[in-house]
C-alpha positions as CSV (number, residue, x, y, z in Angstrom):
1,M,102.7,219.8,29.7
2,S,102.4,216.2,30.8
3,E,99.2,215.3,32.6
4,G,100.9,212.5,34.5
5,Q,100.1,208.9,34.5
6,I,100.0,205.7,36.5
7,G,102.4,203.0,35.4
8,T,102.8,199.3,36.4
9,E,105.6,196.8,36.5
10,V,105.4,193.1,37.2
11,H,108.0,191.6,39.6
12,G,107.2,187.9,40.1
13,H,104.0,187.8,42.0
14,V,104.2,191.5,42.9
15,L,102.4,194.2,40.9
16,K,104.2,197.5,41.3
17,I,102.0,200.5,40.7
18,I,103.8,203.8,40.1
19,I,102.5,207.4,40.4
20,A,104.2,209.4,37.7
21,N,103.6,213.2,37.7
22,A,106.8,214.3,39.4
23,A,107.0,217.7,37.7
24,K,103.8,218.6,39.6
25,K,104.8,216.8,42.9
26,N,102.7,213.8,41.7
27,A,99.4,215.8,42.0
28,F,96.5,213.7,40.8
29,T,94.4,214.5,37.8
30,P,91.1,212.8,37.2
31,A,92.7,210.7,34.5
32,M,95.4,209.5,36.9
33,M,92.8,208.5,39.5
34,E,91.0,206.5,36.8
35,Q,94.2,204.8,35.8
36,L,95.0,204.0,39.5
37,S,91.6,202.4,39.8
38,D,92.3,200.3,36.7
39,A,95.7,199.1,38.1
40,L,94.2,198.2,41.5
41,T,91.4,196.3,39.7
42,E,94.0,194.3,37.7
43,L,95.7,193.5,41.0
44,H,92.4,192.5,42.5
45,H,91.4,190.1,39.7
46,N,94.6,188.7,38.3
47,E,95.6,185.5,40.3
48,A,99.2,185.9,39.1
49,Y,99.5,188.9,41.4
50,R,99.6,188.2,45.1
51,V,100.7,191.6,46.5
52,G,100.6,195.2,45.3
53,V,103.1,198.0,45.9
54,V,102.0,201.5,45.4
55,C,104.8,204.1,45.1
56,A,105.7,207.3,43.3
57,E,108.5,208.7,41.1
58,G,110.5,211.7,42.2
59,G,111.0,213.3,45.6
60,D,107.3,213.4,46.6
61,F,104.6,210.8,47.0
62,T,101.8,213.3,46.1
63,A,100.9,216.9,46.9
64,G,97.2,215.8,46.6
65,L,94.7,216.6,43.9
66,D,95.2,219.0,41.1
67,M,92.3,220.9,42.6
68,P,91.1,223.0,39.7
69,K,90.7,219.8,37.6
70,F,88.4,218.4,40.3
71,F,86.6,221.3,41.9
72,G,87.2,224.4,39.7
73,P,85.1,225.8,36.8
74,T,87.2,223.7,34.4
75,A,86.7,220.5,36.5
76,E,86.7,217.2,34.6
77,K,83.9,214.8,35.2
78,R,85.2,211.2,35.5
79,N,83.8,208.2,37.4
80,T,85.3,204.9,38.5
81,K,84.2,202.2,36.1
82,D,81.4,199.9,37.3
83,G,83.0,197.0,39.1
84,N,86.4,198.6,39.5
85,V,88.3,198.9,42.8
86,D,88.0,202.3,44.4
87,P,91.5,203.7,45.1
88,F,90.2,204.9,48.5
89,G,88.5,201.6,49.3
90,L,85.2,203.3,50.0
91,N,83.1,201.2,47.7
92,K,85.1,198.2,46.4
93,R,88.4,197.5,48.1
94,C,91.2,195.4,46.7
95,R,91.3,191.9,48.2
96,K,95.1,191.6,47.8
97,P,97.5,193.1,50.4
98,I,98.9,196.5,49.4
99,V,102.2,197.9,50.7
100,T,102.6,201.7,50.1
101,A,105.9,203.5,49.9
102,V,105.9,207.2,50.6
103,Q,108.4,210.0,50.5
104,G,108.6,213.8,50.6
105,T,105.2,215.5,50.4
106,V,102.3,213.2,51.4
107,Y,99.3,215.5,51.5
108,T,95.6,215.0,51.7
109,I,94.7,212.1,49.3
110,G,98.2,210.8,49.8
111,I,97.4,209.9,53.4
112,E,94.0,208.6,52.3
113,L,95.5,206.4,49.6
114,M,98.1,204.9,51.9
115,L,95.5,204.2,54.6
116,A,93.3,202.5,52.0
117,G,96.2,200.0,51.7
118,D,97.6,197.8,54.5
119,I,101.2,198.5,55.3
120,V,103.1,201.8,54.9
121,V,106.9,202.3,54.5
122,A,107.9,205.9,54.8
123,A,111.1,207.7,53.9
124,D,112.5,209.7,56.7
125,D,112.0,212.9,54.7
126,A,108.2,212.2,54.4
127,R,106.0,215.1,55.5
128,F,102.3,214.5,56.1
129,C,99.3,216.9,56.1
130,Q,95.6,216.5,55.9
131,M,95.0,220.0,54.9
132,E,91.5,220.1,53.2
133,A,90.0,222.4,55.8
134,R,92.7,225.0,54.8
135,R,91.1,224.9,51.4
136,G,87.5,225.4,52.6
137,I,86.5,221.7,52.2
138,A,87.0,218.5,54.2
139,P,88.5,215.1,53.7
140,L,86.4,213.0,51.3
141,G,88.6,209.9,50.7
142,G,88.2,208.2,54.1
143,A,90.6,210.2,56.4
144,H,87.7,211.0,58.7
145,F,87.5,207.4,59.8
146,R,90.7,205.6,58.8
147,F,92.9,208.3,60.5
148,L,90.8,207.6,63.5
149,S,91.1,203.8,63.4
150,R,94.9,203.9,62.9
151,A,95.8,206.7,65.3
152,G,93.0,206.9,67.9
153,W,90.6,209.8,68.5
154,G,93.0,212.3,70.2
155,D,95.9,212.1,67.7
156,A,93.5,211.9,64.7
157,M,91.6,215.0,65.8
158,Y,94.8,216.8,66.6
159,H,96.0,216.6,63.0
160,L,92.6,216.7,61.3
161,F,91.8,220.0,63.2
162,L,95.2,221.7,63.0
163,C,95.7,220.7,59.4
164,D,99.4,220.8,60.3
165,E,102.4,219.2,58.7
166,F,104.0,216.3,60.7
167,S,107.0,214.1,60.2
168,A,107.5,210.4,59.3
169,Q,108.6,209.8,62.9
170,R,105.4,211.3,64.2
171,A,103.4,209.2,61.6
172,H,105.1,206.1,62.8
173,A,104.6,206.9,66.5
174,I,100.8,207.2,66.0
175,G,100.4,204.1,63.8
176,L,99.9,205.7,60.3
177,V,103.3,204.3,59.2
178,Q,104.8,200.9,60.0
179,E,108.4,201.5,59.1
180,V,110.6,204.5,58.5
181,V,113.7,204.1,56.3
182,P,116.4,206.4,54.9
183,A,115.1,208.5,52.0
184,G,115.6,206.6,48.7
185,E,115.2,203.2,50.3
186,Q,111.4,203.2,50.8
187,I,110.5,201.6,47.5
188,E,113.1,198.9,47.8
189,R,112.0,198.1,51.3
190,A,108.3,198.0,50.3
191,M,109.2,195.6,47.4
192,T,111.1,193.4,49.9
193,L,108.1,193.3,52.2
194,A,105.8,192.5,49.3
195,A,108.1,189.7,48.2
196,M,108.0,188.2,51.7
197,I,104.2,188.4,51.8
198,A,104.0,186.8,48.4
199,R,105.9,183.8,49.6
200,N,103.1,183.0,52.0
201,A,99.9,181.1,51.1
202,P,97.9,183.5,48.9
203,L,94.5,182.3,50.2
204,G,95.6,182.5,53.8
205,I,96.7,186.1,53.3
206,Q,93.6,187.1,51.4
207,V,91.1,185.6,53.9
208,T,93.1,187.2,56.7
209,K,92.6,190.6,55.0
210,E,88.9,189.8,54.4
211,A,88.3,188.7,58.0
212,A,90.0,191.9,59.3
213,A,87.9,194.0,56.9
214,N,84.7,192.3,58.1
215,Y,85.5,193.2,61.7
216,V,85.6,197.0,60.9
217,E,83.1,197.0,58.0
218,A,80.0,198.0,60.0
219,G,81.6,201.2,61.4
220,E,83.2,202.0,58.1
221,A,79.9,201.6,56.2
222,A,78.3,204.2,58.4
223,A,81.3,206.6,57.9
224,I,81.3,206.0,54.2
225,A,77.5,206.6,54.0
226,Y,78.1,210.0,55.6
227,I,80.5,211.2,52.9
228,P,77.7,212.6,50.6
229,K,76.5,214.8,53.5
230,I,80.1,216.0,54.0
231,R,80.4,216.7,50.3
232,D,77.0,218.6,50.2
233,R,77.9,220.8,53.2
234,V,81.4,221.8,52.0
235,L,81.7,221.7,48.2
236,G,78.9,224.2,47.6
237,S,80.0,226.6,50.3
238,A,81.4,230.1,49.9
239,D,84.4,228.8,51.9
240,A,85.0,226.1,49.3
241,K,85.0,228.7,46.5
242,E,87.4,230.9,48.5
243,G,89.6,227.9,49.2
244,I,89.9,227.1,45.5
245,Q,90.5,230.7,44.5
246,S,93.1,231.3,47.2
247,F,94.9,228.1,46.0
248,I,94.9,229.4,42.4
249,E,96.1,232.9,43.5
250,R,98.6,231.4,45.9
251,R,97.4,233.5,48.9
252,A,96.0,232.8,52.4
253,A,92.3,232.0,52.4
254,I,89.8,234.1,54.3
255,F,87.0,231.9,55.5
256,Q,83.6,233.1,56.7
257,G,82.1,229.8,57.9
258,R,79.4,229.7,55.2
């Protein structure tokens, strides 16, 4: 069975980065996460590329992590290479603008990956859910602060606490998504926006992103520094074990708060 992969295509000054594991709803394996980091690092360093577009094959953007490969007894240990861009922008973020096109299922890390970029185009069939707490864990890829900075406290906590599924129209209304287009048109629209951005002065665009990041960096740094504490509290818990086991057994989890 295919383990999935991350592909790239060059379109003028735009680097198109493609998530390809459609048979498993584009669920991420550790190898795919490593490949995504490599692709974003190439975008970051190569002056021929002015804009990145992150998109996915098939009917879904991503169902999230292939959880047993990350947290189960057969978990694979892989780390981002030293100096590489972090796909979640928690350590090193890409200095080039990134437009993300999403469709269908956009769960957990799907939201975190798109919020690590800059502009999101959603198909009108996109469905979003930050559901980690349903699995006995918590968001570890930046949702705890980026959801907040995009949507505001009330809307962020509404969805982070309920772990509910919501529509592309709702995501647009609260600022997580910038455009909603008919399903099947999201990648073309993202590529069009990227081409428009690429026609502008590259340095002007890059310093604009850098200046904006500097504005929010102090608050983000504190939020990022807290992630190890979140990880320590949830990953070793009995609830986390129950969450993984319930996922494997395809049943509702029974949490004890410990």
